[in-house]
C-alpha positions as CSV (number, residue, x, y, z in Angstrom):
1,M,118.0,149.9,103.7
2,P,120.0,146.8,104.5
3,G,118.5,143.6,102.8
4,T,116.7,145.6,100.3
5,G,119.0,144.3,97.4
6,D,118.3,140.7,98.1
7,K,114.3,141.5,98.0
8,P,114.3,141.3,94.2
9,E,116.3,138.2,93.9
10,K,114.1,136.6,96.2
11,T,111.4,137.7,94.4
12,I,112.8,136.2,91.0
13,K,113.6,132.9,93.0
14,T,110.1,132.8,94.4
15,S,108.6,133.3,90.7
16,Y,110.6,130.5,89.2
17,L,109.7,128.2,92.0
18,S,106.0,129.0,91.3
19,T,106.7,128.4,87.8
20,V,108.2,124.9,88.4
21,V,105.3,124.0,90.8
22,S,102.6,125.1,88.4
23,M,104.4,123.4,85.5
24,S,104.5,120.2,87.3
25,L,100.9,120.4,88.3
26,V,100.0,121.2,84.7
27,L,102.2,118.2,83.3
28,F,100.7,116.0,86.0
29,V,97.2,116.7,84.7
30,L,98.3,116.5,81.0
31,G,99.9,113.0,81.9
32,I,96.6,111.7,83.5
33,I,94.6,112.7,80.7
34,G,97.4,110.9,78.4
35,L,97.4,107.8,80.4
36,L,93.5,107.7,79.8
37,L,94.0,108.2,76.1
38,L,96.7,105.7,75.8
39,T,94.7,103.1,77.9
40,S,91.4,103.9,76.3
41,R,92.1,101.5,73.5
42,K,92.8,98.6,75.9
43,I,89.8,99.6,78.1
44,S,87.8,99.1,74.8
45,I,89.4,95.9,73.8
46,F,88.9,94.6,77.4
47,I,85.1,95.4,77.2
48,R,84.5,94.1,73.9
49,E,86.3,90.8,74.7
50,N,84.2,90.3,77.6
51,I,81.1,90.3,75.6
52,T,80.1,86.5,75.2
53,L,78.6,84.6,72.3
54,T,76.4,81.5,73.8
55,M,76.0,78.4,71.8
56,Y,73.5,75.8,73.0
57,L,74.4,72.2,72.0
58,K,72.0,69.3,71.0
59,N,71.3,67.0,73.7
60,D,72.3,63.8,71.7
61,L,76.0,64.8,71.5
62,N,78.5,62.8,73.4
63,D,81.7,64.0,75.2
64,A,83.9,63.2,72.1
65,E,81.7,65.1,69.7
66,I,81.4,68.1,72.2
67,M,85.2,68.4,72.2
68,L,85.5,67.9,68.5
69,L,83.1,70.7,68.2
70,K,85.0,72.9,70.5
71,K,88.1,72.2,68.5
72,T,86.2,73.1,65.3
73,I,85.2,76.4,66.8
74,D,88.4,77.5,68.3
75,R,90.1,77.4,64.8
76,G,88.2,80.5,63.8
77,K,90.1,83.6,63.5
78,F,87.4,85.3,65.3
79,V,87.8,83.3,68.6
80,K,89.5,84.8,71.6
81,E,88.4,82.2,74.0
82,S,85.6,79.4,74.4
83,I,84.6,77.9,77.3
84,Y,82.4,74.7,77.6
85,I,79.7,74.6,80.1
86,S,78.2,71.1,80.8
87,K,74.4,70.5,81.8
88,Q,75.6,70.0,85.3
89,E,77.5,73.1,85.5
90,A,74.6,75.0,84.1
91,A,72.3,73.5,86.8
92,S,74.6,74.4,89.6
93,T,75.2,77.9,88.5
94,L,71.5,78.3,88.0
95,Q,70.8,76.8,91.5
96,R,73.2,79.4,93.1
97,E,71.0,82.0,91.4
98,L,68.0,80.7,92.6
99,D,66.6,79.9,96.4
100,P,69.7,77.7,97.7
101,G,66.9,76.1,99.8
102,E,64.9,74.6,96.8
103,D,66.4,72.2,94.4
104,F,64.6,72.9,91.0
105,I,65.9,69.4,89.5
106,Q,64.3,67.5,92.3
107,F,61.4,69.7,91.6
108,L,61.3,68.4,88.1
109,D,61.7,64.6,89.3
110,G,65.5,64.5,88.5
111,H,65.3,65.9,85.0
112,N,67.8,68.6,84.3
113,P,66.2,70.7,81.2
114,L,69.3,72.8,80.7
115,P,71.4,72.1,77.7
116,S,75.2,72.1,77.6
117,S,76.7,75.0,75.9
118,I,79.7,76.8,74.7
119,E,80.4,80.3,75.7
120,L,82.6,82.2,73.0
121,R,84.6,85.4,73.5
122,L,85.5,87.2,70.2
123,K,88.5,88.9,69.3
124,A,87.8,93.0,69.9
125,M,87.8,93.8,66.1
126,Y,85.0,91.2,65.8
127,A,82.9,92.3,68.6
128,N,80.6,94.7,66.5
129,P,76.7,93.9,65.4
130,D,77.7,93.2,61.9
131,S,80.6,90.8,62.6
132,I,78.3,88.9,65.3
133,L,75.4,88.7,62.7
134,A,77.9,87.0,60.4
135,I,79.6,84.9,62.9
136,S,76.2,83.7,64.2
137,S,75.3,82.8,60.8
138,L,78.5,80.9,60.1
139,L,78.3,78.9,63.5
140,S,74.6,78.2,63.2
141,K,75.6,75.9,60.0
142,I,77.9,73.6,62.4
143,P,76.3,70.4,63.2
144,G,75.5,69.9,66.9
145,I,74.8,73.5,67.6
146,A,70.9,74.0,68.3
147,E,70.6,77.6,69.0
148,I,72.9,80.7,69.3
149,E,72.4,83.5,71.7
150,S,74.2,86.7,70.9
151,Q,74.1,90.1,72.5
152,R,74.0,92.2,69.3
153,S,71.9,95.0,70.9
154,L,74.1,95.1,74.0
155,I,77.2,95.3,71.7
156,H,75.6,98.2,69.7
157,V,75.0,100.2,73.0
158,I,78.6,99.5,74.1
159,N,80.3,100.6,71.0
160,D,78.2,103.7,70.8
161,N,79.1,104.7,74.6
162,I,82.7,103.8,74.1
163,N,82.7,106.2,70.9
164,K,80.9,109.0,73.0
165,I,83.2,108.6,75.7
166,N,86.4,109.0,73.5
167,I,84.9,112.1,71.9
168,I,84.1,113.8,75.2
169,L,87.4,112.8,76.6
170,A,89.1,114.5,73.6
171,G,87.2,117.5,74.0
172,F,87.7,117.9,77.5
173,S,91.4,117.3,77.1
174,I,91.8,120.0,74.4
175,L,90.0,122.4,76.7
176,L,92.0,121.5,79.7
177,F,95.1,121.8,77.6
178,I,94.2,125.4,76.7
179,I,93.4,126.3,80.2
180,L,96.5,124.9,81.5
181,L,98.8,126.4,78.8
182,A,97.2,129.9,79.7
183,L,98.2,129.5,83.3
184,I,101.8,128.3,82.4
185,N,102.1,131.2,80.1
186,N,101.0,133.8,82.8
187,N,103.6,132.1,85.2
188,I,106.6,132.3,83.0
189,R,105.6,135.8,81.7
190,L,105.4,137.0,85.5
191,A,108.8,135.3,86.0
192,I,110.5,137.1,83.2
193,H,108.5,140.5,83.8
194,S,110.7,140.8,87.1
195,K,113.8,141.0,84.7
196,R,112.4,143.3,81.9
197,F,114.5,146.4,82.7
198,L,117.7,143.9,82.5
199,I,116.5,142.5,79.1
200,R,115.8,146.0,77.7
201,T,119.3,147.3,79.0
202,M,121.1,144.6,77.5
203,H,119.4,145.0,74.1
204,L,120.1,148.8,74.3
205,V,123.8,148.3,74.8
206,G,124.1,146.1,71.7
207,A,123.4,142.6,73.0
208,S,122.0,140.5,70.0
209,P,118.5,138.9,70.6
210,S,119.7,135.5,70.6
211,Y,122.2,136.3,73.3
212,V,119.7,138.1,75.6
213,R,117.2,135.2,75.2
214,R,119.7,132.5,76.1
215,P,119.6,132.3,79.7
216,F,115.9,132.9,79.9
217,L,115.2,129.9,77.6
218,L,117.4,127.7,79.4
219,Q,115.7,128.6,82.5
220,G,112.4,127.8,80.8
221,I,113.6,124.4,79.6
222,L,115.1,123.8,83.0
223,S,111.6,124.7,84.6
224,G,110.1,122.4,82.2
225,I,112.6,119.5,83.0
226,F,112.2,119.7,86.6
227,G,108.4,120.1,86.4
228,S,108.1,117.1,84.1
229,F,110.3,114.9,86.8
230,I,108.0,116.1,89.4
231,A,104.8,115.2,87.3
232,I,106.2,111.9,86.5
233,L,106.9,110.9,90.3
234,F,103.3,111.7,90.9
235,L,102.3,109.8,87.6
236,S,104.2,106.9,88.7
237,G,102.1,106.5,92.2
238,V,99.0,106.7,89.8
239,I,100.2,104.0,87.6
240,T,101.2,101.7,90.5
241,W,97.6,102.5,92.0
242,M,96.1,101.4,88.5
243,H,98.1,98.4,88.4
244,H,96.8,97.1,91.9
245,T,93.4,98.3,91.3
246,I,92.5,97.4,87.7
247,P,95.0,94.9,86.6
248,E,93.1,93.5,83.8
249,I,93.2,96.9,82.0
250,F,96.6,98.2,83.2
251,E,99.5,96.1,83.7
252,I,103.0,97.6,85.2
253,N,105.0,96.0,82.6
254,D,103.4,97.8,79.8
255,A,106.8,99.4,79.1
256,D,106.3,100.9,76.0
257,L,103.0,102.7,77.2
258,V,104.8,104.0,80.2
259,L,108.0,105.0,78.5
260,T,105.8,107.1,75.8
261,L,103.9,108.7,78.6
262,C,107.0,109.9,80.4
263,L,108.8,111.0,77.0
264,A,105.7,112.9,76.2
265,V,105.6,114.6,79.7
266,I,109.3,115.5,79.5
267,G,108.9,116.7,75.9
268,T,105.8,118.6,76.6
269,G,107.7,120.5,79.5
270,I,110.4,121.3,77.4
271,I,108.6,122.7,74.5
272,I,106.4,124.7,76.8
273,G,109.2,126.2,79.0
274,W,111.2,127.0,75.7
275,L,108.1,128.4,73.8
276,F,106.6,130.8,76.5
277,S,110.1,132.0,77.5
278,F,111.0,132.9,74.0
279,F,107.7,134.8,73.6
280,A,107.8,136.7,76.9
281,V,111.6,137.5,76.1
282,H,110.6,138.7,72.7
283,R,107.9,141.0,74.0
284,Y,110.4,143.0,76.2
285,L,113.1,143.2,73.3
286,H,110.7,145.0,71.0
287,V,108.6,147.0,73.7
288,R,109.0,150.8,73.6
289,S,111.0,152.3,76.6
290,E,108.1,154.3,77.8
291,D,105.8,151.2,77.7
292,I,108.3,149.1,79.8
293,Y,107.0,150.5,83.1
């Protein structure tokens, strides 16, 4: 019948196209997981460094003494940033949180009971309950500091939740990786299955296994490369969206992170394409003639 000779070739092309599409989807999902894993440390640092340690100052300090006190605190190796909040700024902040129509200072006959304070943000490595306790003890010995308010219980909860999220994310990533590998394996095996008679014939006429495998391994590698480029294209859109949505956590100029992610996606695509093609061809090289049907 006319045109029937083109049908197997069309089926093979469709099968390889399906492999490239499935490969790109798999690599895209793996890239998203990799992006989360690579940025999880930055997210953890961002959260920890936004936990504040509040130091309330004594009322008898003048401006020069307060600035000297702040400079002394800033010299600590654990300090990320310190912000001085005057009595007037504290009152304005409280006023915004209360009923705007009522002036609590006028209600107190013009007396502002709020102390000036310094809000201290710690470096991430010191944002844990034990370090907070040691730092609070150290700071409390500095003259001029009346009271220190820490968030040790909150830090404990945050650290526990971050660790739990990392464990859950790692477990989910491994499970998803296994499922997606099974999907890729099935697609590659289906693509090579359509050429099983050619593989068997070449082997029977004396072609070496490496010679028979070569074109299929090349096809698998190319499928991985094409799929990885498509995945990187979609990942670029996600990275751009993350940069505009959460710039504090993810910056588009994180060249090392982006380069690592892209190389990992390409490398994973090449390895998966080569490995599964190798085993799929290996199966038909050693199958019995009666089982090939």
